[in-house]
N, C-alpha and C positions, 0 to 999 in steps of 0.2 A: 807246261801243259798241266791240266787238272789231274787230281788223283784218279778220277774215273777214266780219263783218257789213258793214263799210264796202265791202269788195270786192264783195259781193253787191249792195249799194246802188248802186254805180257801174255794174255790169253792167245792173241793172234800169233805171237812168237812160238808158243808151245805147240800150236797146231801146225804151223808151217815148218817148225823144226822136225816134227814127226813125218812130214811129207817125204823127206829124203829117205827115211827108213822104209816107208811103204813102197816107194819107187824101187829101192834096192831089192825088196822081196819080190815085187812084180816082175823085175827083169829076169828072174829065174825061168819064167814061163812065157813072157810077153815081150813083143817088140816095143821100142819107145813110142811109136805112134799108137799102138794098141793101149798102152798105159794112158796116154793123153786122151784118147777117145773114151776110155772107161771113166776117168775121173771127171771129165767135162760133161759127159752125157748124164752120169749119175747126179752130179751137182745141179745141172739144169733141170732134170726131171723132179728132183726134190724141191727145188726153189720155185719153179714155175707156178704150181698151185698156190703157194704162199704169196707170191707176187700178185697173182690174179685176185686173191681174196682181199689183199690190202690195197688194191688199186695202184700198185707200184709201176704198172706198165703204161699209165696214162702219159701221153705225149711221146711215146716211144716211136710211133709211126714216122714222125718227122725227123728222127735221128738214126735211122737204120744204117745210113752210110757211116757215120762216126762210130756206131756200135760195131760194125764189121771191122773197121780199122783198129779199134781198141782190142777186139777179140784176137786179131792177127798179131798185134804188136805186144800185148801184155799177157795174153793167155796161150794161144795155140803155139806161137813161135817160141817163147821162153820155155814152155812146158816140154816141147820137143827137144830143144837144145839141152835142157837139164837132164832129161831122161837119157838122151844119147851120151852126154858127158859122163853120167854115172856108170856107164859100162866100163870105164877105165879109171875112175877115181872113187874113193870111199864116200859113203853117204855123208860122213861128218865133214869132209873137205868140201863137198858140194854145198852143204849148208853154210859153211864159212865163207866161201867165195861169193855167194849171193850178197854178202855184206857190201859189195861194191855198188849196189843200187843207189844208196844215198850219195855216194861220191859222184856218180853220173848225174843224179838229180841236181846236185849243187853246181856242177860244171855246165849242164845244159841251161840252168836257170839264168845264167849270165846273159844269154841271148833270148831266152823264151819267156821267162817269168821274173820280172824284177822283184816282185813281192817275196819270192822264195830265195833270193840271194843270201848267201852266208857271209858273215863278217865277224871280226873280233874273235871271241872265244868259240863261237860256232864254227867259223872257218878253221880255227885250230883243231877242233874236234874232227872235222873232215880230214885234215892232214894226218892226224893220229890214226884214223881209220885206214887211210891209204897205206901207211907204214905197216900196220897189222896185216892187211890183205897181202901186201907185197911179200912180207916175211913168210906167211903161210904158203903162198903159191910157189915162191922160190925154193923153199926147203922141201915141201912135201912132193913136188913133181920133179925134183932135180934128177937128171939122168934118165928119165922115162919119157920118151917122146909121146907115147900114147896118152899117158897121164897129163902131159902138158896140153895136148890138144883137147882132152876132156875138160881140163880146167878153163881153157880159153872159151869153149862152148858155153860153159856156165857163166863166164864173165859177159859174153855177148847177150845171154839171156837177161842178165842184170841190167844191161843197157836198155833192153826192151821194157823191163819193169819201170825204169826211170822215165822213159819216153811216154809210156802209157799213163803214168801218174800225172804228168804235166798236161797231157792231152785230155785226160778225164776232167781235170779242173777247168780247162779252157772251153771244151765243147759240150760237156755233159753235166755241168754243175747244177742244173735245175731239175735233173731227173733223180727219182728216188734210188738210193743205192741198191736196194733189193731188186728193183727192176733191171738195173744195169747188170748186176751179177747174173741173174737168170738169163737175160738175153745174150750176154757175151759168152756164157758157158755153152748154150745151145748153138750159137754161131760157130764157136771154136770146134765143137763136136762135128758139125757139118763140114768144116774145113779139113779136118784130119781124117774123116771117115774113109775116103777112097784109099789113102795110103795105109790106114789101119787094116782095112779089109784085105788089102793085097798082101799084108804081112801077118795075117791071122795064124795062130798056132794050129798045127795039124791035130792036136788032141786037146781035151778040156784041161784048163789049168788046175793046179792043186788047190786045196781048201785054204792054204795059207795065202796064196795069191788072191783068191776071191775075197777073203777077209781084208787083205791089205787094200784092195781096190775099193771095197765098200767104205772103209775108213778114210781112204784118200779122197774119194769123190764127195762124200757127205760132209765130213768134218774138215779135212785138210784143204778142200777146195771150195765147196759151197759156203759153209758157215764162215770160213776164214776170209773169203773175199768180201762177204757182207760187212764183216768187221773192218776190213782194210778200206773199203770205199767209204764207209761211214767216218772213219778216222780222217781220210782225205778231206771230206766235206767239213769236218769240225776243226781240224788243226792244220790242214794244208798238206800237200804232197811231200814236202821236204821232211817234216816231222813224222808223218805217217810212215815214210820209207825207212825210218830209224829201226823199224821192226827187223830189217835185214841185218842189223848189227846184233840184235838180241837173240834171234832165232838160231844162230850158230851154236850158242851155248846148249840149247835143247838138242840140236842135231848131233853135237858131239856126245852128249850124255846118252842119247838113244843109241847111237852107233857103237859106243864103247860097251854099254851094259847089255844091249840086246843083240848086236851083231858081232861082238867080239873084235871090233876095230881097235887098232893101237894108236895111241897119240904120244907125242914126244914133247920135250921142253919147248920147242918152237910153237907147237899148237897152243900151249897155255900162255906163252908170251904174246902170241898173236891175238888170242881171245882177250887178254888183259888190255891190250891196246885198243881193240875194237869196242869193248865195253866202255872204256874211258872216253873214247871218241864219240860213242853214241850219246853218252850223258851230256857232253859238252855241245854236240851238234843239235841236240833236242832242247837246249836252253835249260838244262837241269839245274844250273846255278842260279836261275832267275826265280824269284819268289812271287807267286801269284797271290794277291790279297784274298784272304779267306772269305771276306764279305762279298766278293764279286765272283761267284763260281762260274766256270765256263758252261755255256749251254750244251746239253747232251741230247743228241738225236734220239728219236723214239726207238729206233732199232737197237740201240744200246740198252735202253731201259727194259725193253720187252724180253 
């Protein structure tokens, strides 16, 4: 990948790594569905005017069905599962377990997208990542059935991310990423609204929860998904999903420094395996000739 793509990937990882922190804060006052409604509605309302101004919604009318499927599989469903899972596991562990998304992408690509198949060192990187995820899940949830269930919910959410990435490339490749984000966020908000309203808190949430939801919706959801979909368009879903390997580093940092979560040797060992696997799986060992820079979408430059 180009240097600019790596920079966008690291920015995305820092935003998504913080999302687990914001969800943990929100769970003090809100149900999982209320958190999902807050983040998707805020993201949609912020991004919709920008999408309209840039003409990013052109051609959207003919793909409303695929947009609804993408919203359910890659946004509403995973967000609900992660928020529900975080009731029983630390935010840092949730961020780490989402690292399974590239693994699912590689496995699904065998049947779905031949262009995204992993081989050689890249396949080895996926294997290293599997070992890291398995180590963390096995050690950090040992003996705690509630934590194990919470971890499994996050893993299922990762499967949704992988399916959504491949589906996006196949069915919505010609639509502007900004338009896709705005439409999927609003569709996701509509999907979870009935459940969210049924579980609305009896009192107004605290200022810390309000601040966390604003940051989660605007930065951790809206801006982050624009970057993610732009990366999918420029480097493909397999490499874009490598963000799930890097975001755990930020999630652990935020959880330890801001929430006082504890980490042990297994956490650091797992992170080392995940980082090494991400570098290999992304083709970090391959050198791209400096004279032929990769094209950068306008959304990244703006």
